[in-house]
C-alpha positions as CSV (number, residue, x, y, z in Angstrom):
1,M,-18.5,26.3,18.1
2,A,-16.3,28.4,20.3
3,G,-15.3,25.4,22.4
4,L,-14.1,23.6,19.1
5,D,-12.3,26.8,17.8
6,A,-10.3,27.1,21.1
7,A,-9.5,23.3,21.1
8,R,-8.1,23.6,17.6
9,Q,-5.9,26.7,18.7
10,E,-4.5,24.5,21.3
11,G,-3.6,21.9,18.7
12,R,-6.3,19.4,19.6
13,I,-8.4,17.7,17.0
14,G,-11.6,15.9,17.3
15,G,-12.5,12.4,16.8
16,R,-12.0,9.0,18.5
17,H,-8.7,7.9,19.7
18,P,-7.2,4.9,17.8
19,K,-7.5,1.6,19.6
20,L,-4.1,0.5,18.4
21,S,-1.1,2.5,18.6
22,A,1.1,3.0,15.4
23,Q,3.6,0.2,16.8
24,Q,0.8,-2.2,17.4
25,Q,-0.5,-1.7,13.8
26,S,2.9,-2.2,12.3
27,E,3.2,-5.5,14.4
28,I,-0.2,-6.8,13.1
29,R,0.6,-5.9,9.6
30,K,4.0,-7.9,9.9
31,M,2.4,-10.8,11.5
32,V,-0.2,-11.2,9.0
33,A,2.0,-10.5,6.0
34,R,4.5,-13.2,7.2
35,G,1.8,-15.7,7.5
36,G,2.6,-16.1,11.2
37,K,-1.0,-15.2,12.3
38,T,-4.2,-15.1,10.6
39,A,-6.2,-11.8,10.6
40,A,-8.6,-13.4,13.3
41,D,-5.7,-14.6,15.4
42,A,-4.1,-11.1,15.4
43,A,-7.5,-9.6,16.2
44,R,-7.9,-11.8,19.4
45,L,-4.4,-11.2,20.4
46,F,-4.7,-7.4,20.3
47,K,-8.4,-7.5,21.6
48,V,-9.9,-5.7,18.5
49,H,-12.5,-6.7,16.0
50,P,-11.4,-8.9,12.9
51,A,-12.6,-6.0,10.7
52,T,-10.1,-3.6,12.3
53,V,-7.2,-6.0,11.3
54,S,-8.6,-6.6,7.8
55,R,-8.6,-2.7,7.2
56,L,-5.1,-2.4,8.5
57,V,-4.0,-5.2,6.0
58,A,-5.8,-3.9,3.1
59,R,-4.4,-0.4,3.7
60,A,-1.1,-1.7,3.7
61,E,-1.5,-3.7,0.5
62,A,-3.2,-0.7,-1.3
63,S,-0.2,1.6,-0.3
64,A,2.6,-0.9,-0.9
65,P,4.5,-0.2,-4.1
66,T,4.2,-2.6,-7.0
67,P,7.1,-4.3,-8.5
68,N,7.0,-1.9,-11.4
69,E,7.2,1.0,-9.1
70,M,10.2,-0.4,-7.4
71,Q,12.1,-0.8,-10.6
72,S,14.0,2.2,-12.1
73,D,12.8,3.6,-15.3
74,S,15.6,2.2,-17.3
75,E,14.9,-1.2,-16.1
76,R,11.2,-1.0,-16.5
77,F,11.5,0.3,-20.2
78,K,14.3,-2.1,-21.2
79,P,13.1,-4.6,-23.9
80,N,13.1,-8.2,-22.5
81,S,14.0,-9.8,-25.6
82,S,15.4,-9.1,-29.1
83,H,12.1,-9.1,-30.9
84,V,10.3,-6.6,-28.9
85,T,10.7,-2.9,-29.2
86,L,9.0,-0.3,-27.0
87,A,6.0,1.6,-28.2
88,P,6.0,5.4,-28.8
89,R,6.4,7.6,-25.8
90,A,2.7,7.7,-24.6
91,A,2.3,3.9,-24.6
92,R,5.7,3.5,-22.9
93,S,4.3,5.1,-19.8
94,M,1.9,2.3,-19.6
95,N,4.4,-0.5,-20.2
96,W,2.9,-1.6,-23.5
97,P,5.5,-3.4,-25.5
98,V,5.1,-3.3,-29.3
99,H,6.0,-6.4,-31.3
100,K,7.9,-6.2,-34.6
101,P,6.3,-7.9,-37.4
102,A,7.7,-11.2,-38.4
103,K,10.0,-11.1,-41.4
């Protein structure tokens, strides 16, 4: 344990070094997202297992903001037609519209 403590004090951390650099990971995400290459093609190009590319793409999709997150609050909560009003405050946070009863 003394060796691990000494390494940590020097700023080193344990674990395996990444096979792909951050720049390579970014390039793979772009290629697959644009549709220029399949995950298998990108894996062959960078000499990694296809599962590695699939994990990269899945992580990028999971962390990407949804269209609702990219809109401002005023845009998200604006009624989209004259017959719809927004629900009370608790439901508004979940983007649930409340429909007015027909007259």
